[in-house]
C-alpha positions in Angstrom: -7.8 3.1 50.2 -9.6 5.8 52.2 -11.7 4.6 55.1 -15.3 5.8 55.3 -16.0 7.6 58.5 -19.3 6.5 60.1 -20.0 8.8 63.0 -21.5 7.5 66.3 -24.5 9.7 66.5 -25.1 8.8 70.2 -21.6 10.0 71.0 -22.1 13.2 69.0 -25.4 13.9 70.7 -23.8 13.4 74.1 -21.0 15.8 73.2 -23.3 18.6 72.0 -25.6 18.2 75.0 -22.6 18.8 77.3 -22.3 22.3 75.9 -25.7 22.9 77.5 -26.9 26.5 76.7 -23.5 27.6 75.5 -22.7 27.9 71.8 -20.0 25.7 70.2 -18.1 25.2 67.0 -17.6 22.1 64.9 -13.9 22.2 65.9 -14.8 22.0 69.6 -17.1 19.0 68.8 -14.3 17.3 66.8 -11.8 17.8 69.6 -14.2 16.2 72.1 -15.1 13.4 69.7 -11.5 12.6 68.7 -9.9 13.3 72.1 -7.2 15.5 70.4 -7.0 18.9 68.9 -9.0 19.1 65.8 -7.4 19.7 62.4 -9.0 22.0 59.8 -10.1 18.9 57.8 -11.6 17.3 60.9 -13.5 20.5 61.8 -14.8 20.6 58.2 -16.0 17.0 58.5 -17.8 17.7 61.8 -19.4 20.9 60.4 -20.9 18.8 57.6 -22.0 16.2 60.2 -23.7 18.8 62.3 -25.5 20.2 59.3 -26.6 16.8 58.0 -27.8 15.5 61.4 -28.9 18.7 63.1 -32.4 17.4 63.8 -31.2 14.1 65.2 -28.6 15.7 67.3 -30.9 18.4 68.6 -28.8 21.4 67.4 -29.3 24.4 65.3 -27.0 26.9 63.6 -26.7 30.3 65.4 -24.4 31.9 62.8 -21.8 30.7 60.3 -19.8 28.0 62.1 -21.5 28.4 65.5 -24.0 25.9 66.9 -26.3 25.6 69.9 -28.3 22.8 71.3 -32.0 23.2 70.6 
């Protein structure tokens, strides 16, 4: 049975805020969140999370796969 991943949005918000004015990728966020190098599947999951929760996390897409804190 596959476990359902429920992200901790506070933890995600803290991670993206640490990038400050610098742009970042979902892979970088995944690496910070998981504490280990992100796999391509993990990066994809975090890209979807960033898209879905952009307003709550205070981020916006700069270009394909690149994000910045608002």
